[in-house]
PDBQT receptor file of N, H, CA, C and O in Angstrom, charges set to zero:
ATOM      1  N   MET A   1     -38.283  -0.934 -14.275  1.00  0.00    +0.000 N 
ATOM      2  CA  MET A   1     -36.906  -1.307 -14.103  1.00  0.00    +0.000 C 
ATOM      3  C   MET A   1     -36.601  -1.697 -12.662  1.00  0.00    +0.000 C 
ATOM      4  O   MET A   1     -35.806  -2.607 -12.428  1.00  0.00    +0.000 OA
ATOM      5  N   ALA A   2     -37.213  -1.032 -11.703  1.00  0.00    +0.000 N 
ATOM      6  H   ALA A   2     -37.859  -0.292 -11.893  1.00  0.00    +0.000 HD
ATOM      7  CA  ALA A   2     -36.927  -1.317 -10.309  1.00  0.00    +0.000 C 
ATOM      8  C   ALA A   2     -37.486  -2.672  -9.893  1.00  0.00    +0.000 C 
ATOM      9  O   ALA A   2     -37.046  -3.251  -8.899  1.00  0.00    +0.000 OA
ATOM     10  N   ASP A   3     -38.453  -3.178 -10.649  1.00  0.00    +0.000 N 
ATOM     11  H   ASP A   3     -38.811  -2.708 -11.456  1.00  0.00    +0.000 HD
ATOM     12  CA  ASP A   3     -39.071  -4.445 -10.304  1.00  0.00    +0.000 C 
ATOM     13  C   ASP A   3     -38.363  -5.642 -10.927  1.00  0.00    +0.000 C 
ATOM     14  O   ASP A   3     -38.783  -6.780 -10.720  1.00  0.00    +0.000 OA
ATOM     15  N   GLU A   4     -37.297  -5.403 -11.686  1.00  0.00    +0.000 N 
ATOM     16  H   GLU A   4     -36.956  -4.478 -11.854  1.00  0.00    +0.000 HD
ATOM     17  CA  GLU A   4     -36.595  -6.503 -12.338  1.00  0.00    +0.000 C 
ATOM     18  C   GLU A   4     -35.825  -7.326 -11.318  1.00  0.00    +0.000 C 
ATOM     19  O   GLU A   4     -35.250  -6.791 -10.371  1.00  0.00    +0.000 OA
ATOM     20  N   LYS A   5     -35.825  -8.639 -11.530  1.00  0.00    +0.000 N 
ATOM     21  H   LYS A   5     -36.293  -9.074 -12.300  1.00  0.00    +0.000 HD
ATOM     22  CA  LYS A   5     -35.065  -9.535 -10.671  1.00  0.00    +0.000 C 
ATOM     23  C   LYS A   5     -33.651  -9.670 -11.230  1.00  0.00    +0.000 C 
ATOM     24  O   LYS A   5     -33.454  -9.549 -12.440  1.00  0.00    +0.000 OA
ATOM     25  N   PRO A   6     -32.662  -9.920 -10.367  1.00  0.00    +0.000 N 
ATOM     26  CA  PRO A   6     -31.301 -10.120 -10.880  1.00  0.00    +0.000 C 
ATOM     27  C   PRO A   6     -31.254 -11.328 -11.806  1.00  0.00    +0.000 C 
ATOM     28  O   PRO A   6     -31.924 -12.332 -11.564  1.00  0.00    +0.000 OA
ATOM     29  N   LYS A   7     -30.471 -11.226 -12.849  1.00  0.00    +0.000 N 
ATOM     30  H   LYS A   7     -29.926 -10.411 -13.045  1.00  0.00    +0.000 HD
ATOM     31  CA  LYS A   7     -30.351 -12.324 -13.803  1.00  0.00    +0.000 C 
ATOM     32  C   LYS A   7     -29.611 -13.486 -13.167  1.00  0.00    +0.000 C 
ATOM     33  O   LYS A   7     -28.817 -13.311 -12.242  1.00  0.00    +0.000 OA
ATOM     34  N   GLU A   8     -29.885 -14.662 -13.676  1.00  0.00    +0.000 N 
ATOM     35  H   GLU A   8     -30.529 -14.803 -14.428  1.00  0.00    +0.000 HD
ATOM     36  CA  GLU A   8     -29.226 -15.848 -13.180  1.00  0.00    +0.000 C 
ATOM     37  C   GLU A   8     -27.736 -15.784 -13.493  1.00  0.00    +0.000 C 
ATOM     38  O   GLU A   8     -27.345 -15.435 -14.606  1.00  0.00    +0.000 OA
ATOM     39  N   GLY A   9     -26.911 -16.120 -12.516  1.00  0.00    +0.000 N 
ATOM     40  H   GLY A   9     -27.228 -16.404 -11.611  1.00  0.00    +0.000 HD
ATOM     41  CA  GLY A   9     -25.470 -16.091 -12.722  1.00  0.00    +0.000 C 
ATOM     42  C   GLY A   9     -24.844 -14.735 -12.451  1.00  0.00    +0.000 C 
ATOM     43  O   GLY A   9     -23.619 -14.608 -12.446  1.00  0.00    +0.000 OA
ATOM     44  N   VAL A  10     -25.672 -13.718 -12.223  1.00  0.00    +0.000 N 
ATOM     45  H   VAL A  10     -26.666 -13.821 -12.227  1.00  0.00    +0.000 HD
ATOM     46  CA  VAL A  10     -25.148 -12.390 -11.910  1.00  0.00    +0.000 C 
ATOM     47  C   VAL A  10     -25.044 -12.283 -10.398  1.00  0.00    +0.000 C 
ATOM     48  O   VAL A  10     -26.006 -12.541  -9.675  1.00  0.00    +0.000 OA
ATOM     49  N   LYS A  11     -23.872 -11.901  -9.934  1.00  0.00    +0.000 N 
ATOM     50  H   LYS A  11     -23.090 -11.691 -10.521  1.00  0.00    +0.000 HD
ATOM     51  CA  LYS A  11     -23.616 -11.835  -8.508  1.00  0.00    +0.000 C 
ATOM     52  C   LYS A  11     -23.966 -10.438  -7.990  1.00  0.00    +0.000 C 
ATOM     53  O   LYS A  11     -23.424  -9.440  -8.465  1.00  0.00    +0.000 OA
ATOM     54  N   THR A  12     -24.863 -10.376  -7.027  1.00  0.00    +0.000 N 
ATOM     55  H   THR A  12     -25.303 -11.187  -6.641  1.00  0.00    +0.000 HD
ATOM     56  CA  THR A  12     -25.155  -9.092  -6.397  1.00  0.00    +0.000 C 
ATOM     57  C   THR A  12     -24.287  -8.992  -5.151  1.00  0.00    +0.000 C 
ATOM     58  O   THR A  12     -24.163  -9.953  -4.392  1.00  0.00    +0.000 OA
ATOM     59  N   GLU A  13     -23.690  -7.829  -4.948  1.00  0.00    +0.000 N 
ATOM     60  H   GLU A  13     -23.791  -7.048  -5.565  1.00  0.00    +0.000 HD
ATOM     61  CA  GLU A  13     -22.754  -7.667  -3.849  1.00  0.00    +0.000 C 
ATOM     62  C   GLU A  13     -23.305  -6.721  -2.802  1.00  0.00    +0.000 C 
ATOM     63  O   GLU A  13     -24.032  -5.775  -3.105  1.00  0.00    +0.000 OA
ATOM     64  N   ASN A  14     -22.941  -7.001  -1.569  1.00  0.00    +0.000 N 
ATOM     65  H   ASN A  14     -22.351  -7.770  -1.322  1.00  0.00    +0.000 HD
ATOM     66  CA  ASN A  14     -23.251  -6.108  -0.467  1.00  0.00    +0.000 C 
ATOM     67  C   ASN A  14     -22.076  -5.149  -0.357  1.00  0.00    +0.000 C 
ATOM     68  O   ASN A  14     -20.960  -5.583  -0.072  1.00  0.00    +0.000 OA
ATOM     69  N   ASN A  15     -22.292  -3.875  -0.574  1.00  0.00    +0.000 N 
ATOM     70  H   ASN A  15     -23.198  -3.522  -0.806  1.00  0.00    +0.000 HD
ATOM     71  CA  ASN A  15     -21.212  -2.905  -0.644  1.00  0.00    +0.000 C 
ATOM     72  C   ASN A  15     -20.842  -2.315   0.707  1.00  0.00    +0.000 C 
ATOM     73  O   ASN A  15     -20.259  -1.232   0.756  1.00  0.00    +0.000 OA
ATOM     74  N   ASP A  16     -21.160  -2.994   1.809  1.00  0.00    +0.000 N 
ATOM     75  H   ASP A  16     -21.633  -3.874   1.769  1.00  0.00    +0.000 HD
ATOM     76  CA  ASP A  16     -20.785  -2.491   3.127  1.00  0.00    +0.000 C 
ATOM     77  C   ASP A  16     -19.298  -2.690   3.397  1.00  0.00    +0.000 C 
ATOM     78  O   ASP A  16     -18.705  -1.922   4.154  1.00  0.00    +0.000 OA
ATOM     79  N   HIS A  17     -18.688  -3.699   2.797  1.00  0.00    +0.000 N 
ATOM     80  H   HIS A  17     -19.170  -4.323   2.182  1.00  0.00    +0.000 HD
ATOM     81  CA  HIS A  17     -17.281  -4.015   3.023  1.00  0.00    +0.000 C 
ATOM     82  C   HIS A  17     -16.506  -3.950   1.706  1.00  0.00    +0.000 C 
ATOM     83  O   HIS A  17     -17.064  -4.126   0.623  1.00  0.00    +0.000 OA
ATOM     84  N   ILE A  18     -15.212  -3.692   1.834  1.00  0.00    +0.000 N 
ATOM     85  H   ILE A  18     -14.758  -3.549   2.713  1.00  0.00    +0.000 HD
ATOM     86  CA  ILE A  18     -14.327  -3.753   0.674  1.00  0.00    +0.000 C 
ATOM     87  C   ILE A  18     -13.141  -4.634   1.026  1.00  0.00    +0.000 C 
ATOM     88  O   ILE A  18     -12.735  -4.708   2.186  1.00  0.00    +0.000 OA
ATOM     89  N   ASN A  19     -12.596  -5.289   0.039  1.00  0.00    +0.000 N 
ATOM     90  H   ASN A  19     -12.926  -5.229  -0.904  1.00  0.00    +0.000 HD
ATOM     91  CA  ASN A  19     -11.417  -6.124   0.213  1.00  0.00    +0.000 C 
ATOM     92  C   ASN A  19     -10.199  -5.353  -0.261  1.00  0.00    +0.000 C 
ATOM     93  O   ASN A  19     -10.178  -4.830  -1.375  1.00  0.00    +0.000 OA
ATOM     94  N   LEU A  20      -9.183  -5.287   0.592  1.00  0.00    +0.000 N 
ATOM     95  H   LEU A  20      -9.200  -5.712   1.497  1.00  0.00    +0.000 HD
ATOM     96  CA  LEU A  20      -7.954  -4.571   0.269  1.00  0.00    +0.000 C 
ATOM     97  C   LEU A  20      -6.767  -5.495   0.426  1.00  0.00    +0.000 C 
ATOM     98  O   LEU A  20      -6.758  -6.377   1.285  1.00  0.00    +0.000 OA
ATOM     99  N   LYS A  21      -5.769  -5.286  -0.407  1.00  0.00    +0.000 N 
ATOM    100  H   LYS A  21      -5.776  -4.569  -1.105  1.00  0.00    +0.000 HD
ATOM    101  CA  LYS A  21      -4.499  -5.987  -0.277  1.00  0.00    +0.000 C 
ATOM    102  C   LYS A  21      -3.427  -4.952   0.003  1.00  0.00    +0.000 C 
ATOM    103  O   LYS A  21      -3.307  -3.959  -0.715  1.00  0.00    +0.000 OA
ATOM    104  N   VAL A  22      -2.646  -5.188   1.052  1.00  0.00    +0.000 N 
ATOM    105  H   VAL A  22      -2.744  -5.995   1.635  1.00  0.00    +0.000 HD
ATOM    106  CA  VAL A  22      -1.544  -4.296   1.397  1.00  0.00    +0.000 C 
ATOM    107  C   VAL A  22      -0.260  -5.051   1.093  1.00  0.00    +0.000 C 
ATOM    108  O   VAL A  22      -0.014  -6.124   1.643  1.00  0.00    +0.000 OA
ATOM    109  N   ALA A  23       0.560  -4.478   0.208  1.00  0.00    +0.000 N 
ATOM    110  H   ALA A  23       0.359  -3.607  -0.239  1.00  0.00    +0.000 HD
ATOM    111  CA  ALA A  23       1.815  -5.109  -0.192  1.00  0.00    +0.000 C 
ATOM    112  C   ALA A  23       2.971  -4.428   0.527  1.00  0.00    +0.000 C 
ATOM    113  O   ALA A  23       3.079  -3.202   0.522  1.00  0.00    +0.000 OA
ATOM    114  N   GLY A  24       3.832  -5.230   1.144  1.00  0.00    +0.000 N 
ATOM    115  H   GLY A  24       3.744  -6.226   1.147  1.00  0.00    +0.000 HD
ATOM    116  CA  GLY A  24       5.014  -4.705   1.817  1.00  0.00    +0.000 C 
ATOM    117  C   GLY A  24       6.170  -4.578   0.844  1.00  0.00    +0.000 C 
ATOM    118  O   GLY A  24       6.106  -5.071  -0.282  1.00  0.00    +0.000 OA
ATOM    119  N   GLN A  25       7.225  -3.912   1.287  1.00  0.00    +0.000 N 
ATOM    120  H   GLN A  25       7.277  -3.512   2.202  1.00  0.00    +0.000 HD
ATOM    121  CA  GLN A  25       8.398  -3.742   0.434  1.00  0.00    +0.000 C 
ATOM    122  C   GLN A  25       9.079  -5.070   0.141  1.00  0.00    +0.000 C 
ATOM    123  O   GLN A  25       9.737  -5.221  -0.888  1.00  0.00    +0.000 OA
ATOM    124  N   ASP A  26       8.923  -6.031   1.043  1.00  0.00    +0.000 N 
ATOM    125  H   ASP A  26       8.389  -5.908   1.880  1.00  0.00    +0.000 HD
ATOM    126  CA  ASP A  26       9.546  -7.338   0.848  1.00  0.00    +0.000 C 
ATOM    127  C   ASP A  26       8.729  -8.244  -0.064  1.00  0.00    +0.000 C 
ATOM    128  O   ASP A  26       9.117  -9.387  -0.305  1.00  0.00    +0.000 OA
ATOM    129  N   GLY A  27       7.609  -7.752  -0.573  1.00  0.00    +0.000 N 
ATOM    130  H   GLY A  27       7.293  -6.823  -0.377  1.00  0.00    +0.000 HD
ATOM    131  CA  GLY A  27       6.782  -8.523  -1.492  1.00  0.00    +0.000 C 
ATOM    132  C   GLY A  27       5.645  -9.265  -0.814  1.00  0.00    +0.000 C 
ATOM    133  O   GLY A  27       4.823  -9.882  -1.491  1.00  0.00    +0.000 OA
ATOM    134  N   SER A  28       5.584  -9.217   0.509  1.00  0.00    +0.000 N 
ATOM    135  H   SER A  28       6.252  -8.716   1.059  1.00  0.00    +0.000 HD
ATOM    136  CA  SER A  28       4.498  -9.894   1.215  1.00  0.00    +0.000 C 
ATOM    137  C   SER A  28       3.186  -9.143   0.996  1.00  0.00    +0.000 C 
ATOM    138  O   SER A  28       3.163  -7.915   0.904  1.00  0.00    +0.000 OA
ATOM    139  N   VAL A  29       2.102  -9.901   0.915  1.00  0.00    +0.000 N 
ATOM    140  H   VAL A  29       2.120 -10.898   0.989  1.00  0.00    +0.000 HD
ATOM    141  CA  VAL A  29       0.781  -9.312   0.688  1.00  0.00    +0.000 C 
ATOM    142  C   VAL A  29      -0.139  -9.764   1.818  1.00  0.00    +0.000 C 
ATOM    143  O   VAL A  29      -0.236 -10.954   2.114  1.00  0.00    +0.000 OA
ATOM    144  N   VAL A  30      -0.808  -8.804   2.439  1.00  0.00    +0.000 N 
ATOM    145  H   VAL A  30      -0.728  -7.837   2.198  1.00  0.00    +0.000 HD
ATOM    146  CA  VAL A  30      -1.763  -9.086   3.509  1.00  0.00    +0.000 C 
ATOM    147  C   VAL A  30      -3.119  -8.576   3.054  1.00  0.00    +0.000 C 
ATOM    148  O   VAL A  30      -3.247  -7.432   2.618  1.00  0.00    +0.000 OA
ATOM    149  N   GLN A  31      -4.139  -9.435   3.159  1.00  0.00    +0.000 N 
ATOM    150  H   GLN A  31      -4.035 -10.364   3.514  1.00  0.00    +0.000 HD
ATOM    151  CA  GLN A  31      -5.479  -9.060   2.720  1.00  0.00    +0.000 C 
ATOM    152  C   GLN A  31      -6.335  -8.660   3.910  1.00  0.00    +0.000 C 
ATOM    153  O   GLN A  31      -6.234  -9.246   4.988  1.00  0.00    +0.000 OA
ATOM    154  N   PHE A  32      -7.175  -7.662   3.704  1.00  0.00    +0.000 N 
ATOM    155  H   PHE A  32      -7.258  -7.186   2.828  1.00  0.00    +0.000 HD
ATOM    156  CA  PHE A  32      -8.081  -7.171   4.730  1.00  0.00    +0.000 C 
ATOM    157  C   PHE A  32      -9.468  -7.006   4.135  1.00  0.00    +0.000 C 
ATOM    158  O   PHE A  32      -9.619  -6.679   2.958  1.00  0.00    +0.000 OA
ATOM    159  N   LYS A  33     -10.473  -7.235   4.960  1.00  0.00    +0.000 N 
ATOM    160  H   LYS A  33     -10.350  -7.501   5.916  1.00  0.00    +0.000 HD
ATOM    161  CA  LYS A  33     -11.855  -6.937   4.600  1.00  0.00    +0.000 C 
ATOM    162  C   LYS A  33     -12.337  -5.932   5.634  1.00  0.00    +0.000 C 
ATOM    163  O   LYS A  33     -12.505  -6.266   6.807  1.00  0.00    +0.000 OA
ATOM    164  N   ILE A  34     -12.560  -4.697   5.192  1.00  0.00    +0.000 N 
ATOM    165  H   ILE A  34     -12.424  -4.426   4.239  1.00  0.00    +0.000 HD
ATOM    166  CA  ILE A  34     -12.937  -3.634   6.117  1.00  0.00    +0.000 C 
ATOM    167  C   ILE A  34     -14.227  -2.971   5.649  1.00  0.00    +0.000 C 
ATOM    168  O   ILE A  34     -14.625  -3.091   4.490  1.00  0.00    +0.000 OA
ATOM    169  N   LYS A  35     -14.858  -2.279   6.569  1.00  0.00    +0.000 N 
ATOM    170  H   LYS A  35     -14.535  -2.182   7.510  1.00  0.00    +0.000 HD
ATOM    171  CA  LYS A  35     -16.055  -1.523   6.207  1.00  0.00    +0.000 C 
ATOM    172  C   LYS A  35     -15.655  -0.342   5.345  1.00  0.00    +0.000 C 
ATOM    173  O   LYS A  35     -14.574   0.223   5.505  1.00  0.00    +0.000 OA
ATOM    174  N   ARG A  36     -16.529   0.019   4.441  1.00  0.00    +0.000 N 
ATOM    175  H   ARG A  36     -17.408  -0.440   4.312  1.00  0.00    +0.000 HD
ATOM    176  CA  ARG A  36     -16.252   1.077   3.470  1.00  0.00    +0.000 C 
ATOM    177  C   ARG A  36     -15.908   2.408   4.133  1.00  0.00    +0.000 C 
ATOM    178  O   ARG A  36     -15.089   3.162   3.607  1.00  0.00    +0.000 OA
ATOM    179  N   HIS A  37     -16.513   2.707   5.265  1.00  0.00    +0.000 N 
ATOM    180  H   HIS A  37     -17.178   2.095   5.692  1.00  0.00    +0.000 HD
ATOM    181  CA  HIS A  37     -16.307   4.007   5.903  1.00  0.00    +0.000 C 
ATOM    182  C   HIS A  37     -15.360   3.933   7.099  1.00  0.00    +0.000 C 
ATOM    183  O   HIS A  37     -15.293   4.877   7.886  1.00  0.00    +0.000 OA
ATOM    184  N   ALA A  38     -14.630   2.835   7.248  1.00  0.00    +0.000 N 
ATOM    185  H   ALA A  38     -14.685   2.068   6.609  1.00  0.00    +0.000 HD
ATOM    186  CA  ALA A  38     -13.679   2.707   8.359  1.00  0.00    +0.000 C 
ATOM    187  C   ALA A  38     -12.478   3.620   8.116  1.00  0.00    +0.000 C 
ATOM    188  O   ALA A  38     -12.033   3.767   6.978  1.00  0.00    +0.000 OA
ATOM    189  N   PRO A  39     -11.955   4.230   9.172  1.00  0.00    +0.000 N 
ATOM    190  CA  PRO A  39     -10.777   5.096   9.002  1.00  0.00    +0.000 C 
ATOM    191  C   PRO A  39      -9.554   4.289   8.568  1.00  0.00    +0.000 C 
ATOM    192  O   PRO A  39      -9.398   3.128   8.944  1.00  0.00    +0.000 OA
ATOM    193  N   LEU A  40      -8.705   4.909   7.784  1.00  0.00    +0.000 N 
ATOM    194  H   LEU A  40      -8.832   5.853   7.479  1.00  0.00    +0.000 HD
ATOM    195  CA  LEU A  40      -7.488   4.248   7.315  1.00  0.00    +0.000 C 
ATOM    196  C   LEU A  40      -6.583   3.876   8.484  1.00  0.00    +0.000 C 
ATOM    197  O   LEU A  40      -5.824   2.911   8.389  1.00  0.00    +0.000 OA
ATOM    198  N   SER A  41      -6.649   4.613   9.570  1.00  0.00    +0.000 N 
ATOM    199  H   SER A  41      -7.265   5.397   9.648  1.00  0.00    +0.000 HD
ATOM    200  CA  SER A  41      -5.803   4.308  10.730  1.00  0.00    +0.000 C 
ATOM    201  C   SER A  41      -6.104   2.917  11.287  1.00  0.00    +0.000 C 
ATOM    202  O   SER A  41      -5.200   2.262  11.806  1.00  0.00    +0.000 OA
ATOM    203  N   ASN A  42      -7.348   2.452  11.193  1.00  0.00    +0.000 N 
ATOM    204  H   ASN A  42      -8.083   2.984  10.772  1.00  0.00    +0.000 HD
ATOM    205  CA  ASN A  42      -7.681   1.097  11.640  1.00  0.00    +0.000 C 
ATOM    206  C   ASN A  42      -6.953   0.059  10.801  1.00  0.00    +0.000 C 
ATOM    207  O   ASN A  42      -6.442  -0.924  11.339  1.00  0.00    +0.000 OA
ATOM    208  N   LEU A  43      -6.900   0.263   9.507  1.00  0.00    +0.000 N 
ATOM    209  H   LEU A  43      -7.315   1.062   9.071  1.00  0.00    +0.000 HD
ATOM    210  CA  LEU A  43      -6.190  -0.643   8.614  1.00  0.00    +0.000 C 
ATOM    211  C   LEU A  43      -4.700  -0.628   8.923  1.00  0.00    +0.000 C 
ATOM    212  O   LEU A  43      -4.061  -1.680   8.957  1.00  0.00    +0.000 OA
ATOM    213  N   MET A  44      -4.149   0.547   9.147  1.00  0.00    +0.000 N 
ATOM    214  H   MET A  44      -4.668   1.401   9.119  1.00  0.00    +0.000 HD
ATOM    215  CA  MET A  44      -2.723   0.673   9.438  1.00  0.00    +0.000 C 
ATOM    216  C   MET A  44      -2.362  -0.050  10.736  1.00  0.00    +0.000 C 
ATOM    217  O   MET A  44      -1.343  -0.737  10.796  1.00  0.00    +0.000 OA
ATOM    218  N   LYS A  45      -3.182   0.097  11.766  1.00  0.00    +0.000 N 
ATOM    219  H   LYS A  45      -4.010   0.655  11.717  1.00  0.00    +0.000 HD
ATOM    220  CA  LYS A  45      -2.932  -0.573  13.047  1.00  0.00    +0.000 C 
ATOM    221  C   LYS A  45      -3.000  -2.086  12.895  1.00  0.00    +0.000 C 
ATOM    222  O   LYS A  45      -2.153  -2.803  13.427  1.00  0.00    +0.000 OA
ATOM    223  N   ALA A  46      -4.001  -2.574  12.174  1.00  0.00    +0.000 N 
ATOM    224  H   ALA A  46      -4.690  -1.992  11.742  1.00  0.00    +0.000 HD
ATOM    225  CA  ALA A  46      -4.151  -4.016  11.971  1.00  0.00    +0.000 C 
ATOM    226  C   ALA A  46      -2.971  -4.581  11.185  1.00  0.00    +0.000 C 
ATOM    227  O   ALA A  46      -2.486  -5.669  11.496  1.00  0.00    +0.000 OA
ATOM    228  N   TYR A  47      -2.508  -3.856  10.177  1.00  0.00    +0.000 N 
ATOM    229  H   TYR A  47      -2.902  -2.972   9.925  1.00  0.00    +0.000 HD
ATOM    230  CA  TYR A  47      -1.360  -4.299   9.385  1.00  0.00    +0.000 C 
ATOM    231  C   TYR A  47      -0.116  -4.387  10.263  1.00  0.00    +0.000 C 
ATOM    232  O   TYR A  47       0.626  -5.367  10.192  1.00  0.00    +0.000 OA
ATOM    233  N   CYS A  48       0.113  -3.377  11.083  1.00  0.00    +0.000 N 
ATOM    234  H   CYS A  48      -0.489  -2.582  11.140  1.00  0.00    +0.000 HD
ATOM    235  CA  CYS A  48       1.284  -3.367  11.964  1.00  0.00    +0.000 C 
ATOM    236  C   CYS A  48       1.243  -4.522  12.960  1.00  0.00    +0.000 C 
ATOM    237  O   CYS A  48       2.271  -5.143  13.234  1.00  0.00    +0.000 OA
ATOM    238  N   GLU A  49       0.069  -4.811  13.500  1.00  0.00    +0.000 N 
ATOM    239  H   GLU A  49      -0.765  -4.307  13.278  1.00  0.00    +0.000 HD
ATOM    240  CA  GLU A  49      -0.064  -5.918  14.447  1.00  0.00    +0.000 C 
ATOM    241  C   GLU A  49       0.250  -7.250  13.778  1.00  0.00    +0.000 C 
ATOM    242  O   GLU A  49       0.946  -8.084  14.358  1.00  0.00    +0.000 OA
ATOM    243  N   ARG A  50      -0.252  -7.458  12.572  1.00  0.00    +0.000 N 
ATOM    244  H   ARG A  50      -0.817  -6.781  12.101  1.00  0.00    +0.000 HD
ATOM    245  CA  ARG A  50      -0.015  -8.722  11.859  1.00  0.00    +0.000 C 
ATOM    246  C   ARG A  50       1.442  -8.893  11.455  1.00  0.00    +0.000 C 
ATOM    247  O   ARG A  50       1.967 -10.006  11.461  1.00  0.00    +0.000 OA
ATOM    248  N   GLN A  51       2.091  -7.793  11.105  1.00  0.00    +0.000 N 
ATOM    249  H   GLN A  51       1.664  -6.889  11.100  1.00  0.00    +0.000 HD
ATOM    250  CA  GLN A  51       3.472  -7.854  10.629  1.00  0.00    +0.000 C 
ATOM    251  C   GLN A  51       4.483  -7.658  11.760  1.00  0.00    +0.000 C 
ATOM    252  O   GLN A  51       5.683  -7.828  11.541  1.00  0.00    +0.000 OA
ATOM    253  N   GLY A  52       4.030  -7.310  12.948  1.00  0.00    +0.000 N 
ATOM    254  H   GLY A  52       3.056  -7.172  13.126  1.00  0.00    +0.000 HD
ATOM    255  CA  GLY A  52       4.930  -7.091  14.070  1.00  0.00    +0.000 C 
ATOM    256  C   GLY A  52       5.757  -5.825  13.912  1.00  0.00    +0.000 C 
ATOM    257  O   GLY A  52       6.928  -5.796  14.290  1.00  0.00    +0.000 OA
ATOM    258  N   LEU A  53       5.160  -4.786  13.360  1.00  0.00    +0.000 N 
ATOM    259  H   LEU A  53       4.209  -4.810  13.054  1.00  0.00    +0.000 HD
ATOM    260  CA  LEU A  53       5.855  -3.527  13.120  1.00  0.00    +0.000 C 
ATOM    261  C   LEU A  53       5.274  -2.427  13.995  1.00  0.00    +0.000 C 
ATOM    262  O   LEU A  53       4.180  -2.561  14.544  1.00  0.00    +0.000 OA
ATOM    263  N   SER A  54       6.023  -1.342  14.113  1.00  0.00    +0.000 N 
ATOM    264  H   SER A  54       6.912  -1.234  13.667  1.00  0.00    +0.000 HD
ATOM    265  CA  SER A  54       5.554  -0.150  14.803  1.00  0.00    +0.000 C 
ATOM    266  C   SER A  54       4.929   0.784  13.774  1.00  0.00    +0.000 C 
ATOM    267  O   SER A  54       5.308   0.771  12.603  1.00  0.00    +0.000 OA
ATOM    268  N   MET A  55       3.978   1.588  14.213  1.00  0.00    +0.000 N 
ATOM    269  H   MET A  55       3.670   1.599  15.164  1.00  0.00    +0.000 HD
ATOM    270  CA  MET A  55       3.352   2.560  13.305  1.00  0.00    +0.000 C 
ATOM    271  C   MET A  55       4.377   3.559  12.780  1.00  0.00    +0.000 C 
ATOM    272  O   MET A  55       4.181   4.140  11.712  1.00  0.00    +0.000 OA
ATOM    273  N   ARG A  56       5.451   3.762  13.505  1.00  0.00    +0.000 N 
ATOM    274  H   ARG A  56       5.610   3.290  14.372  1.00  0.00    +0.000 HD
ATOM    275  CA  ARG A  56       6.484   4.712  13.088  1.00  0.00    +0.000 C 
ATOM    276  C   ARG A  56       7.407   4.131  12.019  1.00  0.00    +0.000 C 
ATOM    277  O   ARG A  56       8.172   4.868  11.397  1.00  0.00    +0.000 OA
ATOM    278  N   GLN A  57       7.343   2.821  11.802  1.00  0.00    +0.000 N 
ATOM    279  H   GLN A  57       6.722   2.222  12.307  1.00  0.00    +0.000 HD
ATOM    280  CA  GLN A  57       8.217   2.170  10.834  1.00  0.00    +0.000 C 
ATOM    281  C   GLN A  57       7.618   2.091   9.433  1.00  0.00    +0.000 C 
ATOM    282  O   GLN A  57       8.311   1.711   8.489  1.00  0.00    +0.000 OA
ATOM    283  N   ILE A  58       6.360   2.440   9.286  1.00  0.00    +0.000 N 
ATOM    284  H   ILE A  58       5.798   2.749  10.053  1.00  0.00    +0.000 HD
ATOM    285  CA  ILE A  58       5.697   2.231   7.997  1.00  0.00    +0.000 C 
ATOM    286  C   ILE A  58       5.147   3.528   7.429  1.00  0.00    +0.000 C 
ATOM    287  O   ILE A  58       5.000   4.530   8.129  1.00  0.00    +0.000 OA
ATOM    288  N   ARG A  59       4.845   3.475   6.121  1.00  0.00    +0.000 N 
ATOM    289  H   ARG A  59       4.965   2.661   5.553  1.00  0.00    +0.000 HD
ATOM    290  CA  ARG A  59       4.135   4.551   5.424  1.00  0.00    +0.000 C 
ATOM    291  C   ARG A  59       3.108   3.923   4.508  1.00  0.00    +0.000 C 
ATOM    292  O   ARG A  59       3.332   2.854   3.940  1.00  0.00    +0.000 OA
ATOM    293  N   PHE A  60       1.992   4.588   4.374  1.00  0.00    +0.000 N 
ATOM    294  H   PHE A  60       1.809   5.456   4.836  1.00  0.00    +0.000 HD
ATOM    295  CA  PHE A  60       0.944   4.134   3.457  1.00  0.00    +0.000 C 
ATOM    296  C   PHE A  60       0.767   5.152   2.366  1.00  0.00    +0.000 C 
ATOM    297  O   PHE A  60      -0.069   4.970   1.481  1.00  0.00    +0.000 OA
TER     298      PHE A  60
Protein backbone atom coordinates (compact mmCIF):
# COMPACT_ATOMS: atom_id res chain seq x y z
CA MET A 1 0.00 0.00 0.00
CA ALA A 2 2.81 2.43 0.78
CA ASP A 3 4.25 1.91 -2.69
CA GLU A 4 1.08 2.97 -4.50
CA LYS A 5 1.26 6.06 -6.68
CA PRO A 6 -1.44 8.74 -6.41
CA LYS A 7 -4.24 8.21 -8.89
CA GLU A 8 -4.55 10.49 -11.85
CA GLY A 9 -6.75 13.49 -11.12
CA VAL A 10 -6.36 13.09 -7.36
CA LYS A 11 -4.89 16.17 -5.77
CA THR A 12 -2.29 15.60 -3.08
CA GLU A 13 -2.04 18.48 -0.64
CA ASN A 14 0.80 19.82 1.44
CA ASN A 15 -0.71 20.13 4.91
CA ASP A 16 1.78 22.73 6.19
CA HIS A 17 -0.67 25.59 5.53
CA ILE A 18 -4.39 26.06 5.97
CA ASN A 19 -6.71 28.54 4.30
CA LEU A 20 -9.00 30.51 6.58
CA LYS A 21 -11.75 33.02 5.92
CA VAL A 22 -12.51 35.64 8.56
CA ALA A 23 -15.95 37.22 8.23
CA GLY A 24 -16.64 40.62 9.77
CA GLN A 25 -19.94 41.80 11.18
CA ASP A 26 -20.42 43.99 8.12
CA GLY A 27 -20.28 40.92 5.86
CA SER A 28 -16.74 41.49 4.60
CA VAL A 29 -14.61 38.37 4.18
CA VAL A 30 -10.82 38.33 4.40
CA GLN A 31 -8.88 35.22 3.40
CA PHE A 32 -5.64 34.10 5.01
CA LYS A 33 -3.18 31.31 4.34
CA ILE A 34 -1.32 30.50 7.54
CA LYS A 35 0.86 27.72 8.85
CA ARG A 36 -1.02 25.01 10.70
CA HIS A 37 0.82 25.62 13.98
CA ALA A 38 0.84 29.45 13.87
CA PRO A 39 -0.64 31.15 16.94
CA LEU A 40 -4.11 32.63 16.54
CA SER A 41 -2.73 35.98 17.70
CA ASN A 42 -0.80 36.25 14.41
CA LEU A 43 -4.04 35.89 12.47
CA MET A 44 -5.78 38.44 14.69
CA LYS A 45 -2.98 41.00 14.21
CA ALA A 46 -2.96 40.53 10.43
CA TYR A 47 -6.75 40.90 10.27
CA CYS A 48 -6.64 44.12 12.30
CA GLU A 49 -3.90 45.57 10.09
CA ARG A 50 -5.85 44.81 6.89
CA GLN A 51 -9.11 46.19 8.26
CA GLY A 52 -7.56 49.19 10.05
CA LEU A 53 -8.88 48.11 13.45
CA SER A 54 -7.42 47.93 16.94
CA MET A 55 -7.03 44.59 18.69
CA ARG A 56 -9.30 45.97 21.42
CA GLN A 57 -12.14 46.52 18.93
CA ILE A 58 -12.53 42.92 17.81
CA ARG A 59 -13.36 39.44 19.12
CA PHE A 60 -12.65 36.08 17.58
